[in-house]
Structure formats: structure tokens, C-alpha cells
C-alpha positions as CSV (number, residue, x, y, z in Angstrom):
1,X,22.1,27.3,-29.8
2,X,23.2,23.8,-30.6
3,X,25.5,24.8,-33.5
4,X,28.0,26.1,-30.9
5,X,28.7,22.4,-29.9
6,X,29.2,21.2,-33.5
7,X,32.5,19.4,-33.7
8,X,33.2,19.6,-30.0
9,X,34.1,16.5,-27.9
10,X,31.2,16.1,-25.5
11,X,31.3,13.7,-22.5
12,X,28.1,11.8,-22.3
13,X,26.7,9.2,-19.9
14,X,27.3,5.6,-21.0
15,X,23.6,5.2,-21.7
16,X,23.5,8.1,-24.2
17,X,25.3,8.5,-27.6
18,X,25.8,11.9,-29.2
19,X,27.4,12.9,-32.5
20,X,28.5,16.5,-32.4
21,X,29.2,16.6,-36.2
22,X,25.6,15.8,-37.2
23,X,24.1,17.1,-33.9
24,X,22.2,13.8,-33.4
25,X,21.8,11.7,-30.3
26,X,20.5,8.3,-29.4
27,X,19.4,6.7,-26.1
28,X,21.2,3.4,-25.8
29,X,19.5,2.2,-22.7
30,X,17.4,3.4,-19.8
31,X,19.6,4.7,-17.1
32,X,19.8,2.8,-13.8
33,X,20.0,4.4,-10.5
34,X,23.8,3.9,-10.4
35,X,24.1,5.7,-13.8
36,X,22.7,9.0,-12.5
37,X,25.4,11.3,-11.2
38,X,23.0,13.7,-9.4
39,X,22.5,13.3,-5.6
40,X,18.8,12.6,-5.6
41,X,17.0,11.9,-2.4
42,X,14.0,9.9,-3.5
43,X,12.5,9.9,0.0
44,X,12.2,13.7,-0.1
45,X,10.4,13.5,-3.4
46,X,8.0,10.9,-2.0
47,X,7.3,13.1,1.1
48,X,6.6,16.2,-1.0
49,X,4.1,14.5,-3.3
50,X,2.4,12.6,-0.6
51,X,1.1,15.8,1.1
């Protein structure tokens, strides 16, 4: 599965590092809320789990 990305240019978030030649990755830092591209509504998560 991962061998199909070998050698490809992969766009990664600034807090991750990925080497497509060796298929290795590294977490450079914990992501901050601003670093996450997904539209996450935290209040809906809190409401769901508070039931």
C-alpha cells in the first residue's frame, strides 16, 4: 500500500516530516489548533460525550 507513494512529492503539514524515498516519517511538534485544516466544531463533540 505505501510503496505506491515511494518517490512521490507529498505535501505534509508543517508539524510533520515525511521521506517518500525511505517511507519514514517524524512528528516535529504537536499540532496547534491553527495547524489543523479540518473544520472541527469542538462544542458539538463536548455535547455528544456529555450525554
